[in-house]
C-alpha positions, -999 to +999 in steps of 0.1 A: +040-119+008+044-138-025+059-121-054+027-131-071+005-108-050+028-080-054+024-085-091-014-084-086-010-052-068+008-037-097-016-049-120-045-035-100-026+001-096-003+002-126+005+038-123+018+033-088+041+003-097+075+023-089+061+035-056+048+001-048+080-016-055+102+008-037+080+009-006+077-028-005+113-030-007+121-003+018+092-002+044+084-029+068+049-014+077+043-014+039+052-049+035+031-059+064+001-042+049+007-059+018+008-092+032-024-086+052-039-077+020-028-109+003-041-128+030-077-110+032-079-113-005-073-150-005-099-155+022-124-133+003-120-156-025-122-190-004-156-178+011-171-161-018-200-188-019-210-184+016-226-144+017-221-139+055-183-148+055-178-133+021-193-101+031-172-102+061-138-106+042-151-080+016-152-055+045-116-066+056-103-066+019-117-031+018-105-017+050-069-030+042-070-017+005-079+017+020-049+014+046-026+004+018-037+032-007-034+058+023+002+045+035+013+046-002-003+085-005+015+095+028+048+082+019+045+094-017+037+128-006+066+130+022+092+117-006+079+145-031+082+174-003+114+162+015+134+177-012+121+209-010+123+212+026+159+204+024+166+230-002+148+255+019+168+244+049+201+246+028+193+280+015+192+293+049+162+313+046+142+294+073+171+292+099 
């Protein structure tokens, strides 16, 4: 995926910049979602003057954007919870 589209995602979701950059760097599944989102966004723009095609690509784009946000949410929650799980395990209380 082009760096330009990564910047577009950060522009669209500025509060998620750190998470977007970290996941894009470390998570191949996330990179794949971003690449598919970039392709769908380009196609959506290309076909905007043909209503049927535009609607089709808009739906694809929205589905991928939901997948992008869901993946980000799952990974951010996991990253937040993991240190607590580790501390609980290290305390020996849950063994």
